LUMNU-717814 format. One record per atom (N, C-alpha, C, O): chain; residue number from 1; residue in three letters; atom name; x, y, z. Coordinates in Angstrom, 1 decimal, decimal comma. Atoms other than C-alpha are relative to their C-alpha. Layout:
N
ATOM chain   n res atom     c1     c2     c3
ATOM     A NUM ALA   CA      X      Y      Z
...
***
This chain:
74
ATOM chain   n res atom     c1     c2     c3
ATOM     A   1 MET    N   -0,2   -1,2   -0,6
ATOM     A   1 MET   CA  112,5   80,3  114,4
ATOM     A   1 MET    C   -1,5   -0,2    1,2
ATOM     A   1 MET    O   -2,6   -0,7    0,9
ATOM     A   2 SER    N    1,4    0,2   -1,0
ATOM     A   2 SER   CA  110,1   80,5  117,5
ATOM     A   2 SER    C   -0,4    1,4    0,2
ATOM     A   2 SER    O    0,3    2,4   -0,2
ATOM     A   3 GLU    N    0,7   -1,2   -0,3
ATOM     A   3 GLU   CA  107,8   83,3  118,5
ATOM     A   3 GLU    C    0,9    0,7    1,2
ATOM     A   3 GLU    O    0,6    1,9    1,5
ATOM     A   4 TRP    N   -0,6   -0,3   -1,1
ATOM     A   4 TRP   CA  110,0   83,9  121,4
ATOM     A   4 TRP    C    1,5    0,5   -0,3
ATOM     A   4 TRP    O    2,1    1,1    0,5
ATOM     A   5 ASP    N   -1,5   -0,3    0,4
ATOM     A   5 ASP   CA  113,5   84,4  119,6
ATOM     A   5 ASP    C    0,4    1,1    0,4
ATOM     A   5 ASP    O    1,4    1,1    1,1
ATOM     A   6 PHE    N    0,0   -1,2   -0,3
ATOM     A   6 PHE   CA  113,2   88,0  120,2
ATOM     A   6 PHE    C    0,6    0,2    1,3
ATOM     A   6 PHE    O    1,1    1,3    1,6
ATOM     A   7 LEU    N   -0,2   -0,1   -1,3
ATOM     A   7 LEU   CA  113,9   87,5  123,6
ATOM     A   7 LEU    C    1,8   -0,4    0,4
ATOM     A   7 LEU    O    2,2   -0,2    1,6
ATOM     A   8 TRP    N   -1,2    0,7   -0,2
ATOM     A   8 TRP   CA  117,6   86,0  123,3
ATOM     A   8 TRP    C    1,0    0,9    0,5
ATOM     A   8 TRP    O    1,8    0,6    1,4
ATOM     A   9 ASP    N   -1,1   -0,7   -0,8
ATOM     A   9 ASP   CA  119,9   89,1  123,9
ATOM     A   9 ASP    C   -0,8    1,1    0,9
ATOM     A   9 ASP    O   -0,4    2,2    0,9
ATOM     A  10 LEU    N    0,6   -0,9   -1,3
ATOM     A  10 LEU   CA  117,6   90,7  126,8
ATOM     A  10 LEU    C    0,3   -0,6    1,1
ATOM     A  10 LEU    O    0,5   -1,8    1,1
ATOM     A  11 SER    N   -0,1    0,3   -1,6
ATOM     A  11 SER   CA  118,1   90,7  130,5
ATOM     A  11 SER    C   -0,4    1,0    0,7
ATOM     A  11 SER    O   -0,4    2,2    0,4
ATOM     A  12 GLY    N    0,4   -1,4   -0,8
ATOM     A  12 GLY   CA  116,8   92,5  133,4
ATOM     A  12 GLY    C   -1,2    0,3   -0,1
ATOM     A  12 GLY    O   -2,1   -0,5   -0,2
ATOM     A  13 LYS    N    1,3   -0,5    0,1
ATOM     A  13 LYS   CA  114,1   94,5  133,1
ATOM     A  13 LYS    C   -0,6    0,2   -1,4
ATOM     A  13 LYS    O   -1,9    0,3   -1,5
ATOM     A  14 ASP    N    0,3    0,1    1,4
ATOM     A  14 ASP   CA  114,1   94,6  129,4
ATOM     A  14 ASP    C   -0,5   -1,3   -0,6
ATOM     A  14 ASP    O   -1,2   -1,4   -1,5
ATOM     A  15 LEU    N    0,8    1,3    0,3
ATOM     A  15 LEU   CA  113,4   91,0  129,3
ATOM     A  15 LEU    C   -1,2   -0,3    0,5
ATOM     A  15 LEU    O   -2,1   -0,7   -0,3
ATOM     A  16 GLU    N    1,3   -0,1   -1,1
ATOM     A  16 GLU   CA  110,8   91,1  132,1
ATOM     A  16 GLU    C   -1,2    0,9   -1,0
ATOM     A  16 GLU    O   -2,3    0,5   -1,2
ATOM     A  17 ASP    N    0,7   -0,8    0,7
ATOM     A  17 ASP   CA  109,2   94,0  129,9
ATOM     A  17 ASP    C   -0,5   -0,7   -1,4
ATOM     A  17 ASP    O   -1,7   -0,8   -1,7
ATOM     A  18 ALA    N   -0,1    0,5    1,4
ATOM     A  18 ALA   CA  109,7   92,2  126,5
ATOM     A  18 ALA    C   -1,1   -1,2    0,3
ATOM     A  18 ALA    O   -2,1   -1,2   -0,4
ATOM     A  19 MET    N    0,7    1,5   -0,5
ATOM     A  19 MET   CA  108,1   88,7  128,3
ATOM     A  19 MET    C   -1,5    0,7    0,2
ATOM     A  19 MET    O   -2,5    0,0   -0,3
ATOM     A  20 THR    N    1,2   -0,4   -0,7
ATOM     A  20 THR   CA  105,1   90,7  129,7
ATOM     A  20 THR    C   -1,1    0,9   -1,3
ATOM     A  20 THR    O   -2,4    1,0   -1,3
ATOM     A  21 SER    N    0,8   -1,1    1,0
ATOM     A  21 SER   CA  104,3   93,2  126,6
ATOM     A  21 SER    C    0,0   -1,0   -1,6
ATOM     A  21 SER    O   -0,9   -0,9   -2,4
ATOM     A  22 GLY    N    0,0    0,9    1,4
ATOM     A  22 GLY   CA  105,2   90,6  123,6
ATOM     A  22 GLY    C    1,0    0,7   -1,0
ATOM     A  22 GLY    O    1,2    0,2   -2,1
ATOM     A  23 GLY    N   -0,8   -0,6    0,8
ATOM     A  23 GLY   CA  107,7   93,1  122,1
ATOM     A  23 GLY    C    1,1    0,8    0,6
ATOM     A  23 GLY    O    0,8    1,3    1,7
ATOM     A  24 THR    N   -1,1   -0,7   -0,6
ATOM     A  24 THR   CA  110,9   94,9  123,1
ATOM     A  24 THR    C   -0,3    1,5   -0,5
ATOM     A  24 THR    O   -1,2    1,9   -1,3
ATOM     A  25 ALA    N    0,1   -1,8   -0,1
ATOM     A  25 ALA   CA  111,4   98,9  123,4
ATOM     A  25 ALA    C   -0,1    0,4   -1,6
ATOM     A  25 ALA    O   -0,9    1,2   -2,1
ATOM     A  26 ASN    N    0,0   -0,5    1,5
ATOM     A  26 ASN   CA  112,5   99,0  119,7
ATOM     A  26 ASN    C   -1,1   -0,4   -0,8
ATOM     A  26 ASN    O   -1,4    0,3   -1,8
ATOM     A  27 ASP    N    1,3    0,3    0,8
ATOM     A  27 ASP   CA  109,3   97,2  118,4
ATOM     A  27 ASP    C   -1,0    1,2    0,4
ATOM     A  27 ASP    O   -1,7    1,8   -0,4
ATOM     A  28 TRP    N    1,1   -1,0   -0,6
ATOM     A  28 TRP   CA  107,2   99,6  120,5
ATOM     A  28 TRP    C    0,1    1,3   -0,7
ATOM     A  28 TRP    O   -0,8    2,0   -1,1
ATOM     A  29 ALA    N   -0,3   -1,3    0,8
ATOM     A  29 ALA   CA  109,1  102,5  119,0
ATOM     A  29 ALA    C   -0,3    0,2   -1,3
ATOM     A  29 ALA    O   -0,6    1,3   -1,7
ATOM     A  30 TYR    N    0,5    0,5    1,4
ATOM     A  30 TYR   CA  108,5  101,2  115,6
ATOM     A  30 TYR    C   -1,6    0,3   -0,2
ATOM     A  30 TYR    O   -2,1    1,1   -1,0
ATOM     A  31 VAL    N    1,5   -0,1    0,1
ATOM     A  31 VAL   CA  104,9  100,7  116,3
ATOM     A  31 VAL    C   -0,6    1,5   -0,1
ATOM     A  31 VAL    O   -1,4    2,0   -0,9
ATOM     A  32 GLU    N    0,5   -1,7   -0,1
ATOM     A  32 GLU   CA  104,5  104,5  117,3
ATOM     A  32 GLU    C    0,4    0,7   -0,9
ATOM     A  32 GLU    O   -0,2    1,8   -1,0
ATOM     A  33 LYS    N   -0,2   -1,0    0,9
ATOM     A  33 LYS   CA  106,2  105,8  114,7
ATOM     A  33 LYS    C   -0,8   -0,4   -1,2
ATOM     A  33 LYS    O   -1,1    0,5   -1,9
ATOM     A  34 GLN    N    1,2    0,6    1,0
ATOM     A  34 GLN   CA  103,8  103,7  112,2
ATOM     A  34 GLN    C   -1,1    0,8    0,4
ATOM     A  34 GLN    O   -1,5    1,5   -0,5
ATOM     A  35 GLU    N    0,9   -0,7   -0,5
ATOM     A  35 GLU   CA  101,2  105,2  114,2
ATOM     A  35 GLU    C   -0,1    1,6   -0,4
ATOM     A  35 GLU    O   -1,1    2,2   -0,9
ATOM     A  36 ARG    N    0,2   -1,5    0,1
ATOM     A  36 ARG   CA  102,2  108,7  113,9
ATOM     A  36 ARG    C   -0,2    0,6   -1,5
ATOM     A  36 ARG    O   -0,5    1,7   -1,8
ATOM     A  37 LYS    N   -0,1   -0,4    1,6
ATOM     A  37 LYS   CA  102,4  108,5  109,9
ATOM     A  37 LYS    C   -1,3   -0,1   -0,6
ATOM     A  37 LYS    O   -1,6    0,6   -1,6
ATOM     A  38 LYS    N    1,3    0,4    0,6
ATOM     A  38 LYS   CA   98,9  107,2  109,5
ATOM     A  38 LYS    C   -0,7    1,5   -0,1
ATOM     A  38 LYS    O   -0,8    1,8   -1,3
ATOM     A  39 PRO    N    0,6   -1,1   -0,1
ATOM     A  39 PRO   CA   97,1  110,7  110,4
ATOM     A  39 PRO    C    0,7    0,9   -1,2
ATOM     A  39 PRO    O   -0,1    1,5   -1,9
ATOM     A  40 LYS    N   -0,8   -0,7    1,2
ATOM     A  40 LYS   CA   99,9  112,3  107,9
ATOM     A  40 LYS    C   -0,7   -0,2   -1,3
ATOM     A  40 LYS    O   -1,2    0,6   -2,1
ATOM     A  41 VAL    N    0,4    0,5    1,4
ATOM     A  41 VAL   CA   99,0  110,2  105,2
ATOM     A  41 VAL    C   -1,6    0,4   -0,5
ATOM     A  41 VAL    O   -2,0    0,9   -1,6
ATOM     A  42 GLU    N    1,5   -0,3    0,2
ATOM     A  42 GLU   CA   95,3  110,4  105,6
ATOM     A  42 GLU    C   -0,3    1,5   -0,1
ATOM     A  42 GLU    O   -1,2    1,9   -0,7
ATOM     A  43 TRP    N    0,2   -1,7    0,5
ATOM     A  43 TRP   CA   95,5  114,4  105,7
ATOM     A  43 TRP    C    0,4    0,2   -1,4
ATOM     A  43 TRP    O   -0,3    0,9   -2,1
ATOM     A  44 GLU    N   -0,6   -0,3    1,4
ATOM     A  44 GLU   CA   97,6  114,3  102,5
ATOM     A  44 GLU    C   -1,1   -0,6   -1,0
ATOM     A  44 GLU    O   -1,5    0,1   -1,9
ATOM     A  45 LYS    N    1,6    0,5    0,6
ATOM     A  45 LYS   CA   94,5  112,3  101,0
ATOM     A  45 LYS    C   -0,7    1,0   -0,1
ATOM     A  45 LYS    O   -0,9    1,6   -1,2
ATOM     A  46 LEU    N    1,1   -0,6    0,0
ATOM     A  46 LEU   CA   92,2  114,4  102,2
ATOM     A  46 LEU    C    0,1    1,5   -0,8
ATOM     A  46 LEU    O   -0,7    2,0   -1,5
ATOM     A  47 LYS    N   -0,5   -1,1    0,7
ATOM     A  47 LYS   CA   94,0  117,6  101,0
ATOM     A  47 LYS    C   -0,3   -0,2   -1,4
ATOM     A  47 LYS    O   -1,1    0,5   -2,0
ATOM     A  48 SER    N    0,3    0,4    1,5
ATOM     A  48 SER   CA   94,0  116,0   97,6
ATOM     A  48 SER    C   -1,2    0,0   -0,8
ATOM     A  48 SER    O   -1,5    0,5   -1,9
ATOM     A  49 LEU    N    1,7    0,2    0,3
ATOM     A  49 LEU   CA   90,5  115,3   97,4
ATOM     A  49 LEU    C   -0,5    1,2   -0,1
ATOM     A  49 LEU    O   -1,4    1,4   -0,9
ATOM     A  50 ARG    N    0,6   -1,7    0,1
ATOM     A  50 ARG   CA   89,8  119,0   98,1
ATOM     A  50 ARG    C    0,7    0,6   -1,1
ATOM     A  50 ARG    O    0,1    1,2   -2,0
ATOM     A  51 ASP    N   -0,7   -0,9    1,2
ATOM     A  51 ASP   CA   92,3  120,4   95,8
ATOM     A  51 ASP    C   -0,4   -0,4   -1,3
ATOM     A  51 ASP    O   -0,6    0,5   -2,2
ATOM     A  52 GLY    N    0,6    0,2    1,2
ATOM     A  52 GLY   CA   91,0  118,5   92,9
ATOM     A  52 GLY    C   -1,3    0,0   -0,2
ATOM     A  52 GLY    O   -1,8   -0,6   -1,2
ATOM     A  53 GLY    N    1,1   -0,2    0,1
ATOM     A  53 GLY   CA   87,6  119,3   93,7
ATOM     A  53 GLY    C   -1,1   -1,2   -0,1
ATOM     A  53 GLY    O   -2,3   -1,2   -0,5
ATOM     A  54 LEU    N    0,6    1,5   -0,2
ATOM     A  54 LEU   CA   86,6  115,6   94,3
ATOM     A  54 LEU    C   -1,1    0,2    1,0
ATOM     A  54 LEU    O   -2,1   -0,5    0,9
ATOM     A  55 ILE    N    1,0    0,3   -1,1
ATOM     A  55 ILE   CA   84,6  116,4   97,5
ATOM     A  55 ILE    C   -0,2    2,1    0,3
ATOM     A  55 ILE    O    0,5    3,0   -0,1
ATOM     A  56 SER    N    0,6   -1,4   -0,3
ATOM     A  56 SER   CA   82,8  119,7   98,7
ATOM     A  56 SER    C    0,8    0,8    1,1
ATOM     A  56 SER    O    1,8    0,2    1,6
ATOM     A  57 LYS    N   -0,6   -0,6   -0,8
ATOM     A  57 LYS   CA   83,9  122,2  101,1
ATOM     A  57 LYS    C   -0,5   -0,7    1,5
ATOM     A  57 LYS    O    0,4   -1,2    2,2
ATOM     A  58 GLU    N    0,8    0,6   -0,9
ATOM     A  58 GLU   CA   81,3  120,8  103,8
ATOM     A  58 GLU    C    0,7   -1,4    0,2
ATOM     A  58 GLU    O    1,2   -1,6    1,3
ATOM     A  59 GLU    N   -0,6    1,4    0,0
ATOM     A  59 GLU   CA   82,6  117,4  103,3
ATOM     A  59 GLU    C    1,5    0,0    0,5
ATOM     A  59 GLU    O    1,8   -0,7    1,4
ATOM     A  60 PHE    N   -1,3   -0,3   -0,5
ATOM     A  60 PHE   CA   86,3  118,5  103,6
ATOM     A  60 PHE    C   -0,1    0,3    1,5
ATOM     A  60 PHE    O    0,5   -0,5    2,3
ATOM     A  61 LYS    N   -0,1   -0,1   -1,3
ATOM     A  61 LYS   CA   85,6  120,0  107,0
ATOM     A  61 LYS    C   -0,5   -1,0    1,1
ATOM     A  61 LYS    O    0,0   -1,1    2,2
ATOM     A  62 LYS    N    0,3    1,3   -0,6
ATOM     A  62 LYS   CA   83,6  117,0  108,0
ATOM     A  62 LYS    C    1,1   -1,1    0,4
ATOM     A  62 LYS    O    1,4   -1,5    1,5
ATOM     A  63 ARG    N   -1,2    1,1    0,1
ATOM     A  63 ARG   CA   86,3  114,6  107,2
ATOM     A  63 ARG    C    1,3    0,4    0,8
ATOM     A  63 ARG    O    1,9   -0,4    1,5
ATOM     A  64 LYS    N   -1,2   -0,6   -0,9
ATOM     A  64 LYS   CA   89,1  117,1  108,7
ATOM     A  64 LYS    C   -0,6   -0,2    1,5
ATOM     A  64 LYS    O    0,0   -0,9    2,3
ATOM     A  65 THR    N    0,3    0,4   -1,4
ATOM     A  65 THR   CA   87,1  116,9  112,0
ATOM     A  65 THR    C    0,2   -1,3    0,6
ATOM     A  65 THR    O    0,8   -1,5    1,6
ATOM     A  66 ALA    N   -0,3    1,4   -0,3
ATOM     A  66 ALA   CA   87,0  113,3  112,2
ATOM     A  66 ALA    C    1,0   -0,5    0,2
ATOM     A  66 ALA    O    1,3   -1,3    1,1
ATOM     A  67 LEU    N   -1,3    0,5    0,3
ATOM     A  67 LEU   CA   90,3  112,7  111,0
ATOM     A  67 LEU    C    0,8    0,7    1,3
ATOM     A  67 LEU    O    1,5   -0,1    1,9
ATOM     A  68 PHE    N   -0,8   -0,7   -1,2
ATOM     A  68 PHE   CA   91,8  115,1  114,0
ATOM     A  68 PHE    C   -0,9   -0,4    1,4
ATOM     A  68 PHE    O   -0,4   -0,4    2,5
ATOM     A  69 SER    N    0,5    0,6   -1,6
ATOM     A  69 SER   CA   89,2  113,9  116,8
ATOM     A  69 SER    C    0,5   -1,4    0,2
ATOM     A  69 SER    O    0,7   -1,9    1,3
ATOM     A  70 ASN    N   -0,4    1,2    0,1
ATOM     A  70 ASN   CA   90,3  110,5  115,8
ATOM     A  70 ASN    C    1,4   -0,2    0,6
ATOM     A  70 ASN    O    1,7   -1,2    1,3
ATOM     A  71 ASP    N   -1,3    0,0   -0,3
ATOM     A  71 ASP   CA   94,0  111,2  116,3
ATOM     A  71 ASP    C    0,1    0,3    1,6
ATOM     A  71 ASP    O    0,9   -0,4    2,3
ATOM     A  72 ILE    N   -0,1   -0,5   -1,3
ATOM     A  72 ILE   CA   93,4  112,8  119,6
ATOM     A  72 ILE    C   -0,2   -1,5    0,8
ATOM     A  72 ILE    O    0,6   -1,7    1,8
ATOM     A  73 ASN    N    0,3    1,0   -0,8
ATOM     A  73 ASN   CA   92,0  109,4  120,8
ATOM     A  73 ASN    C    0,8   -1,2   -0,2
ATOM     A  73 ASN    O    0,7   -2,2    0,4
ATOM     A  74 VAL    N   -1,0    1,4    0,1
ATOM     A  74 VAL   CA   94,7  107,1  119,6
ATOM     A  74 VAL    C    1,2    0,0    1,1
ATOM     A  74 VAL    O    2,0   -1,0    1,2
***
């Protein structure tokens, strides 16, 4: 299987876009979905650290600020 096999069923603008970007619209939709999951998973981990008493309130606030400020830049 070649690295270009994902192009077989594409034509027109879809083919051109996939050739220039290295992925299809479905590929990019999947990547975006995975990227949206990251902050949620990190937020859940952070809350469990706080709820378990493993980090201080100050550390929680610091990490929360860092997590959500990074999310804006993504």
